[in-house]
C-alpha atoms as an extended CHARMM CRD file, in Angstrom:
* protein
*
        73  EXT
         1         1  MET       CA             -0.8270000000        1.0270000000        4.2280000000  PROA      1               0.0000000000
         2         2  SER       CA              0.5040000000        0.0640000000        1.0190000000  PROA      2               0.0000000000
         3         3  LEU       CA              3.3660000000       -2.7740000000        1.3440000000  PROA      3               0.0000000000
         4         4  ILE       CA              4.5650000000       -1.7510000000       -2.1560000000  PROA      4               0.0000000000
         5         5  GLU       CA              4.5730000000        1.3970000000       -4.3430000000  PROA      5               0.0000000000
         6         6  VAL       CA              6.2270000000        1.8260000000       -7.8780000000  PROA      6               0.0000000000
         7         7  GLU       CA              6.6480000000        4.8830000000       -9.6530000000  PROA      7               0.0000000000
         8         8  HSD       CA              7.9010000000        5.1430000000      -12.8610000000  PROA      8               0.0000000000
         9         9  LEU       CA             10.1710000000        1.9930000000      -12.9200000000  PROA      9               0.0000000000
        10        10  ARG       CA             12.0750000000        1.7080000000      -15.8310000000  PROA      10              0.0000000000
        11        11  LYS       CA             14.7100000000       -0.9390000000      -17.6770000000  PROA      11              0.0000000000
        12        12  GLU       CA             16.4110000000       -0.7590000000      -20.7320000000  PROA      12              0.0000000000
        13        13  PHE       CA             18.6110000000       -3.5800000000      -21.9510000000  PROA      13              0.0000000000
        14        14  PRO       CA             20.8610000000       -2.5660000000      -25.1800000000  PROA      14              0.0000000000
        15        15  GLU       CA             18.3710000000       -4.6080000000      -27.1430000000  PROA      15              0.0000000000
        16        16  ALA       CA             14.8720000000       -4.0190000000      -25.7110000000  PROA      16              0.0000000000
        17        17  ILE       CA             13.2780000000       -1.5920000000      -23.1060000000  PROA      17              0.0000000000
        18        18  PRO       CA             10.9390000000       -4.1450000000      -21.2550000000  PROA      18              0.0000000000
        19        19  LEU       CA              9.6200000000       -1.6120000000      -18.5680000000  PROA      19              0.0000000000
        20        20  VAL       CA              8.1920000000        1.8890000000      -19.4670000000  PROA      20              0.0000000000
        21        21  ASP       CA              6.5540000000        3.9570000000      -16.5140000000  PROA      21              0.0000000000
        22        22  VAL       CA              5.5150000000        1.1170000000      -14.6980000000  PROA      22              0.0000000000
        23        23  CYS       CA              3.6500000000        2.1430000000      -11.4760000000  PROA      23              0.0000000000
        24        24  ALA       CA              1.8370000000       -0.0310000000       -9.1230000000  PROA      24              0.0000000000
        25        25  THR       CA              0.3440000000        0.3010000000       -5.6470000000  PROA      25              0.0000000000
        26        26  VAL       CA              0.0280000000       -3.2480000000       -3.9380000000  PROA      26              0.0000000000
        27        27  GLU       CA             -2.0450000000       -2.9040000000       -0.1810000000  PROA      27              0.0000000000
        28        28  ALA       CA             -1.8380000000       -5.2100000000        2.7440000000  PROA      28              0.0000000000
        29        29  GLY       CA             -3.6890000000       -8.1840000000        2.3170000000  PROA      29              0.0000000000
        30        30  ASP       CA             -4.0080000000       -7.5620000000       -1.8060000000  PROA      30              0.0000000000
        31        31  VAL       CA             -3.6720000000      -10.8640000000       -4.0410000000  PROA      31              0.0000000000
        32        32  ILE       CA             -2.4070000000       -9.9760000000       -7.4970000000  PROA      32              0.0000000000
        33        33  SER       CA             -1.0320000000      -11.6790000000      -10.1280000000  PROA      33              0.0000000000
        34        34  ILE       CA              1.0050000000      -10.6720000000      -13.4420000000  PROA      34              0.0000000000
        35        35  ILE       CA             -0.2860000000      -12.0970000000      -16.5410000000  PROA      35              0.0000000000
        36        36  GLU       CA              1.1670000000      -11.0720000000      -19.9530000000  PROA      36              0.0000000000
        37        37  PRO       CA              2.5680000000      -12.4990000000      -22.9720000000  PROA      37              0.0000000000
        38        38  SER       CA              6.1760000000      -14.2490000000      -23.3490000000  PROA      38              0.0000000000
        39        39  GLY       CA              8.3520000000      -11.6890000000      -23.5550000000  PROA      39              0.0000000000
        40        40  THR       CA              7.0280000000       -8.4700000000      -21.8380000000  PROA      40              0.0000000000
        41        41  GLY       CA              8.9680000000       -7.9890000000      -18.7600000000  PROA      41              0.0000000000
        42        42  LYS       CA              6.9520000000      -10.1180000000      -15.8650000000  PROA      42              0.0000000000
        43        43  SER       CA             10.3460000000      -11.5700000000      -14.9410000000  PROA      43              0.0000000000
        44        44  THR       CA             12.0360000000       -8.3260000000      -15.0620000000  PROA      44              0.0000000000
        45        45  LEU       CA              9.7900000000       -6.6640000000      -13.1200000000  PROA      45              0.0000000000
        46        46  LEU       CA             10.3250000000       -8.7000000000      -10.2790000000  PROA      46              0.0000000000
        47        47  ARG       CA             13.8970000000       -9.1290000000      -10.5610000000  PROA      47              0.0000000000
        48        48  CYS       CA             13.7650000000       -4.7110000000      -10.1680000000  PROA      48              0.0000000000
        49        49  LEU       CA             11.7810000000       -5.1830000000       -7.0120000000  PROA      49              0.0000000000
        50        50  ASN       CA             14.2500000000       -7.3200000000       -5.4120000000  PROA      50              0.0000000000
        51        51  ARG       CA             17.1640000000       -5.6850000000       -6.8790000000  PROA      51              0.0000000000
        52        52  LEU       CA             18.3860000000       -8.4540000000       -8.8570000000  PROA      52              0.0000000000
        53        53  GLU       CA             18.5640000000       -6.1820000000      -11.9890000000  PROA      53              0.0000000000
        54        54  GLU       CA             19.3510000000       -2.4550000000      -11.2930000000  PROA      54              0.0000000000
        55        55  PRO       CA             16.4570000000       -0.5680000000      -12.9520000000  PROA      55              0.0000000000
        56        56  THR       CA             17.1410000000        2.3860000000      -15.2800000000  PROA      56              0.0000000000
        57        57  PRO       CA             16.9970000000        5.6640000000      -13.4000000000  PROA      57              0.0000000000
        58        58  ALA       CA             13.6060000000        5.7050000000      -11.4180000000  PROA      58              0.0000000000
        59        59  ALA       CA             11.7730000000        5.6610000000       -8.6540000000  PROA      59              0.0000000000
        60        60  SER       CA             10.9660000000        2.4790000000       -6.9600000000  PROA      60              0.0000000000
        61        61  TRP       CA              9.3140000000        2.2160000000       -3.4990000000  PROA      61              0.0000000000
        62        62  TRP       CA              8.5660000000       -0.2810000000       -0.7040000000  PROA      62              0.0000000000
        63        63  THR       CA              6.6940000000        0.5770000000        2.5920000000  PROA      63              0.0000000000
        64        64  GLY       CA              6.9720000000        4.2570000000        1.7430000000  PROA      64              0.0000000000
        65        65  ARG       CA             11.2290000000        4.0700000000        1.6710000000  PROA      65              0.0000000000
        66        66  THR       CA             13.3760000000        3.6770000000       -1.3980000000  PROA      66              0.0000000000
        67        67  LEU       CA             14.7120000000        0.4650000000       -1.8220000000  PROA      67              0.0000000000
        68        68  PRO       CA             18.1530000000        0.1340000000       -1.1760000000  PROA      68              0.0000000000
        69        69  THR       CA             20.6730000000       -0.6720000000       -4.0190000000  PROA      69              0.0000000000
        70        70  ARG       CA             22.0730000000       -4.4220000000       -4.7010000000  PROA      70              0.0000000000
        71        71  HSD       CA             25.4610000000       -2.9960000000       -3.0730000000  PROA      71              0.0000000000
        72        72  ALA       CA             23.7810000000       -1.6370000000        0.4260000000  PROA      72              0.0000000000
        73        73  THR       CA             25.9480000000       -2.8080000000        3.7280000000  PROA      73              0.0000000000
């Protein structure tokens, strides 16, 4: 069972585009790490997944359901 599925995630800022077409699947029991140089979008990816940042129109999924927007009640 997939715990996290991300498809075509994109995040744009006026001065940079740190995430372009990010796709990933994390299964139950997986242990992962995100290792890249400074400024490549690691924190932006995590912020988009937990909705501290709103992704630029993209498909983001959590356990098969679309993640709620930051404004969901």
